C-alpha positions as CSV (number, residue, x, y, z in Angstrom):
1,M,-19.2,213.7,93.6
2,Y,-20.0,215.8,90.6
3,L,-17.7,219.2,91.6
4,P,-18.1,222.4,89.6
5,S,-15.0,224.4,89.9
6,S,-16.7,227.4,91.1
7,F,-17.9,225.2,94.3
8,H,-14.5,223.3,94.9
9,E,-13.0,224.3,98.2
10,T,-9.5,223.5,98.2
11,R,-8.2,225.5,101.6
12,L,-7.1,223.3,104.0
13,E,-7.8,225.4,106.9
14,V,-11.4,225.7,105.5
15,L,-12.1,221.8,104.7
16,H,-10.2,221.1,108.5
17,A,-12.7,223.4,110.3
18,L,-15.8,222.1,109.2
19,M,-14.7,218.9,109.8
20,R,-14.2,219.5,113.6
21,A,-17.7,221.7,113.9
22,H,-19.4,218.9,112.6
23,P,-17.4,215.8,113.6
24,L,-20.7,213.6,112.8
25,A,-19.4,211.8,109.6
26,T,-21.0,208.7,107.5
27,L,-18.3,206.5,107.3
28,V,-18.7,204.4,104.0
29,T,-17.2,200.9,103.7
30,G,-17.3,198.5,101.2
31,G,-16.6,194.5,100.6
32,A,-13.8,192.7,99.2
33,L,-12.9,193.1,95.9
34,G,-16.5,194.9,95.3
35,V,-18.3,191.3,96.5
36,D,-19.8,192.6,99.5
37,P,-22.5,195.5,99.4
38,L,-21.3,199.2,100.3
39,D,-22.3,199.9,104.2
40,A,-22.4,203.5,105.7
41,D,-21.8,204.1,109.5
42,H,-22.2,207.4,111.4
43,L,-19.7,208.2,113.5
44,P,-18.4,211.1,115.6
45,L,-14.8,211.3,114.2
46,S,-11.9,213.3,115.9
47,L,-9.4,215.1,113.6
48,I,-6.0,215.0,114.6
49,T,-3.2,217.3,113.0
50,Q,0.1,217.6,113.1
51,P,2.6,220.4,112.1
52,A,3.8,220.7,108.3
53,A,5.6,217.3,107.7
54,N,7.6,216.4,105.0
55,T,4.8,215.6,102.5
56,A,1.2,216.8,101.7
57,A,-0.4,213.7,102.5
58,D,1.0,213.8,106.2
59,D,-0.9,217.4,106.4
60,L,-4.1,216.0,106.0
61,G,-4.3,214.4,109.4
62,V,-5.9,211.5,111.2
63,L,-9.4,210.8,112.0
64,R,-10.0,208.8,115.3
65,A,-13.1,207.4,116.6
66,H,-14.5,204.3,118.4
67,V,-16.8,201.8,118.1
68,A,-19.1,199.3,120.0
69,R,-17.7,195.6,120.0
70,A,-21.0,194.3,119.0
71,N,-20.8,196.7,115.8
72,P,-19.6,194.5,112.7
73,L,-17.4,197.2,111.0
74,W,-14.0,196.7,113.1
75,H,-14.3,192.9,112.1
76,K,-14.8,194.1,108.6
77,V,-11.9,196.5,108.7
78,A,-9.7,194.2,110.7
79,Q,-10.1,191.2,108.3
80,A,-9.1,193.4,105.3
81,P,-5.7,192.7,103.5
82,A,-3.3,193.8,105.7
83,G,-5.8,195.0,108.0
84,V,-6.5,198.3,106.4
85,M,-9.3,199.2,104.6
86,D,-10.0,202.1,102.3
87,V,-12.9,204.3,103.1
88,L,-15.0,207.3,102.7
89,A,-15.6,209.9,105.6
90,I,-18.4,212.4,104.5
91,F,-18.6,215.4,106.8
92,H,-21.9,217.3,106.4
93,G,-21.9,220.8,107.1
94,P,-24.7,223.5,107.3
95,E,-27.5,223.8,104.6
96,A,-30.6,225.5,103.6
97,Y,-33.3,225.3,100.6
98,V,-32.9,228.8,98.5
99,T,-36.1,230.1,97.3
100,P,-36.0,232.1,94.4
101,S,-37.8,234.9,95.8
102,W,-34.7,235.9,97.6
103,Y,-33.0,236.8,94.0
104,P,-33.8,240.6,93.2
105,S,-33.2,238.8,89.5
106,K,-36.6,237.5,89.8
107,A,-38.4,240.8,89.6
108,D,-36.0,241.3,86.3
109,T,-36.6,238.5,84.3
110,G,-38.2,235.7,86.1
111,K,-35.6,233.4,85.1
112,V,-34.8,231.6,89.0
113,V,-35.3,228.3,90.2
114,P,-34.8,227.0,93.6
115,T,-31.8,225.4,94.8
116,W,-30.3,224.0,97.8
117,N,-26.7,225.3,99.1
118,Y,-24.6,223.0,101.1
119,A,-21.3,222.6,102.3
120,V,-19.3,219.0,102.7
121,V,-16.0,217.6,103.2
122,H,-15.2,214.1,101.2
123,A,-12.3,212.5,103.2
124,H,-10.8,209.3,101.3
125,G,-8.0,207.1,103.7
126,Q,-7.2,204.0,105.1
127,A,-8.8,202.9,108.0
128,R,-7.1,200.0,111.0
129,V,-8.3,198.8,114.0
130,I,-6.8,199.4,117.3
131,D,-7.6,197.5,119.7
132,D,-6.0,199.3,123.2
133,P,-7.6,200.7,126.1
134,A,-5.0,203.5,126.4
135,W,-5.8,204.4,122.8
136,V,-9.4,204.1,123.5
137,R,-9.4,205.9,126.3
138,A,-7.4,208.7,125.2
139,Q,-9.8,209.0,121.8
140,M,-12.6,209.4,124.2
141,H,-11.1,211.9,126.3
142,T,-9.9,214.1,123.2
143,L,-13.7,213.7,121.7
144,T,-15.3,214.9,125.2
145,H,-13.4,217.6,125.6
146,H,-13.4,219.2,122.3
147,Q,-17.4,219.5,122.7
148,E,-17.5,220.0,126.4
149,Q,-14.7,222.7,126.8
150,A,-17.0,225.5,125.8
151,R,-20.0,224.3,128.5
152,P,-20.1,226.4,132.0
153,T,-19.2,223.1,133.9
154,P,-17.7,220.8,131.3
155,W,-18.3,217.1,131.9
156,Q,-14.8,215.1,132.3
157,M,-14.4,211.4,132.1
158,L,-13.2,211.9,135.9
159,D,-16.4,212.6,136.8
160,A,-18.0,209.2,136.4
161,P,-16.8,206.3,138.5
162,S,-13.6,204.8,137.7
163,E,-15.2,201.1,137.2
164,Y,-18.0,202.2,135.2
165,I,-15.5,204.0,132.9
166,E,-13.2,200.8,132.5
167,R,-16.7,199.3,131.8
168,M,-17.3,201.4,128.9
169,V,-13.5,201.0,127.4
170,S,-13.5,197.5,127.2
171,A,-16.7,197.8,125.6
172,V,-15.7,199.3,122.6
173,V,-12.8,199.3,119.3
174,G,-10.6,202.2,118.4
175,I,-10.8,202.8,114.4
176,E,-7.7,205.2,113.1
177,I,-8.1,206.5,109.4
178,T,-5.1,208.1,107.7
179,I,-6.7,211.0,105.3
180,T,-5.1,210.2,101.9
181,R,-7.2,212.7,100.0
182,L,-9.7,216.0,101.2
183,T,-12.3,216.9,98.7
184,G,-14.7,219.9,99.5
185,K,-18.0,221.0,98.1
186,F,-19.0,224.3,99.2
187,K,-22.1,224.9,97.2
188,L,-22.6,228.9,98.2
189,S,-24.2,230.6,95.3
190,Q,-20.9,231.6,93.8
191,N,-22.5,231.4,90.4
192,Q,-25.0,233.9,90.7
193,T,-24.6,237.6,90.8
194,A,-23.5,239.6,93.5
195,S,-26.9,240.8,94.1
196,N,-28.4,237.8,93.9
197,R,-26.0,236.4,96.5
198,A,-26.8,239.2,99.1
199,G,-30.1,238.5,98.4
200,V,-29.6,235.2,99.6
201,I,-27.7,235.7,102.7
202,H,-30.2,238.5,103.8
203,G,-33.4,235.8,103.3
204,L,-31.3,233.4,105.1
205,E,-30.7,236.0,108.2
206,A,-34.4,237.1,108.4
207,E,-35.6,233.3,108.9
208,T,-36.6,232.6,112.4
209,A,-36.0,228.9,114.5
210,P,-35.2,226.2,113.7
211,T,-33.4,226.7,110.9
212,Q,-31.3,230.3,112.1
213,G,-28.6,228.3,113.8
214,T,-28.1,226.7,110.7
215,N,-28.2,229.7,108.2
216,E,-26.1,231.6,110.2
217,A,-23.5,229.0,110.0
218,L,-24.2,228.8,106.4
219,T,-23.9,232.6,105.7
220,K,-20.9,233.2,107.2
221,L,-19.5,230.4,105.0
222,M,-21.2,232.1,102.0
223,R,-19.0,235.7,103.1
224,N,-15.8,233.6,103.3
225,A,-16.4,232.1,100.2
226,G,-16.0,235.9,98.6
C-alpha cells in the first residue's frame, strides 16, 4: 500500500477503533508458494484484545470469525503448512469524494483537483481453523452482542430455539487470525492548508443523505487527525 508519511496512522487505539466500528473486512488469502491465485472473502471479524503483555505483537490482538462449512476458505487454511496461513484483512472505514469547490484556495489560484478521503487498516496475521462448536458459539455471541447492544431490544442467541442454534453452529467453522502487523492509512486532507481542510469539513457536513452518516464519521476522523 502506498503510504505517504502524512497519511500514516500509527496510534493503536485509533486503528482498533476503526476495526471495531467497521468489522466487515476483506480477507485476502494466497495459495501455496503463490501457485494458486489470490482470493478475497468478506467477513465480519471480531477484534479481541488483552491487557498489555510482554511483547508488542501480543498487544495487536486477534481476529475471530466463522465461515460456512461449504466455504472453501477454511479448507485452504487448514491445508496450509502446519495449519497456519499468512493472510491480510482489510478494514474499510468511512470514505468520500472531495470536490475542489470546497477549497478556499480555488478562488485564489485555481490550482486544485478532486481527490478522495478515506481511512483503512491493513491487518496482517496468521490464520488457523478452529472446528470447535463451543468456540464458534462464543464467537457468534461476541459478534452479535457487539452489534446488538445499542439497540432498544437487543437480539440474543437465546431468543432462537436451541435446536435451531445448534444446527447453525454445526454448519460453520471458526477462523482465528493472530495479528502480526497493523498498518493504517488515514487520508484526511493532512497535506492541505488549514483553511482548505476546514473547507472540506464544512463541505462534507453540508451534504445531505444518503452520504451524511458516512461524512460525519469522516469529519470526526479529520478533526482527530489534527
